[in-house]
N, C-alpha and C positions, 0 to 999 in steps of 0.2 A: 486577597487574591481575586481579581476580577475575572469573570467568565463571560464570554460573548457567544451568541449564536452565529454559526458560520455555514456557508455553502461550500461543499467539497466537490470538485469536478475532477474525475479521473478519465483520461483518454489513454487507451492502451492499443498497441499494435504488435504484431509478430510478423515482421516483413518477410521472413523466410517462408511463412506459411500462407499469408493472405495480405491483400492490400486494404482489407477492411479495418476500420478504426472502431473500437468498442468504447462507448462513453457511458459512464454512470455518474449520477449526481446524488449526493447524500446531504442531509442536514445534520450538523453536529455541534459540538461545543468546543470553544478554544479558551485556553489560558496559557500564561507564560509562567514557568516555574524553573528556577535555578538555571536561567539562561537558555532553556529549551522551550520550543513552541509545542504545546501539548493539545492534540485534537482527539476527541472521542466521538464515535458515531456507530450506528448499528447498520449491519448489512443483512438483508433478507434473501433467502434462497427458496425458490418455488420449484417443485417438481409435480408433474401431472399426477393427480390422484392423492396427493398428500398435502397437509397443511404446511404453510411456510415455516422454515426454520431460520434461526438467526445466529449471527456471530456479532459480538460486541468488539469493536476495534479501537485500539489506542495507537495513535501516530505520534511519534516524537521526532522533531526536526531541529537540528542545530546547523551550524555553518558548514559542517563536513559530512553529515549523515542524515539518512531518513530511516526510521525503524517503524514497522507496522506489526503490532501484536494482535492476533485474532484469537478470541476465545468463544466457544460455543459449537455450532454445527461444524465449523472449520476451526481448528486450533493450530496455530503456527506462529513463528516470529520471522519476519522478513527484514533483513538488515542490508542496507545499501550504503556502501562506502567505496569511493572511487579506488580502483586497483586492488580491492580486497575480495576474498571469497568467504562466504558465511554458510554454515551448515545448520539445519534444524530439522525437526520432524514436522511433517504436514499431515495432520490427523483429520480424517473425514469419516462419515458414517460407513464408507465402503472400504476402509482400511487405512493403514498408516504408510507413509512414504518418506524416504530421506530426501529433503529439499536442499539443493545447493544453488546459491546465487553468487555469480561472479560479476561484480559491477565494473563496467568499462568506463562509463561517463556519468557524472553527477554534477548538476549545477542547481544552485538554490538562490533565488532572488526574493528579497523582502522589500516591498515598496508600499508605503501608505498602509492601506488596510488589506493588502494582498500578499500571500506567499505563493511562489511558483517554484516547482521542482521539475527538472527534466532528468530522467534516469534511463540509461541504456545498460542492459545486463543480459547475461546468459543464464538460462534456467536448466537445471538437471534434476531428474527424479530417480532415486535409487541408482545413482551413478551413470544414468543414460541421459545424454543431451536431449533436451526437448526442443528448445528454440532460443533465438535471440529475441529479446523483448524490449519495447520502449514504453515508458509511462510518462505522461505529462499530468502533474497534479497541480491544481489551482485551488487555493483556499481564499475565499472572499468574506470580508466582514470582520476581520480581526480588529480588536480594540485594546 
């Protein structure tokens, strides 16, 4: 099972709340296993006056879904499948919340050494709507 180093770029927007696009870039590892694209990467969180904390993330992509599992400072599973709603717990150092994700649109393209996913979904916490969200994920360097 060959593993390659990849760059993961995530751009997210919440059009109902702001025109601002947030972009984060991670370096991770890619492998293909049982027909799924598996990407692992670490996400660091910094707060003033504290040392950085970390979540280790596992992303699984197939032709119909994207799943991101986070373990560490933030622990949750975010499942995106077009037309489906998924519930999970969102565990943080400040408390736990019920997370609901209703995926409206999902498109995944794999070309050469790149995977791109466009996701549009509605996010709710503890049963209260938070916002409509869009994420563009680009993974470069797959082999």
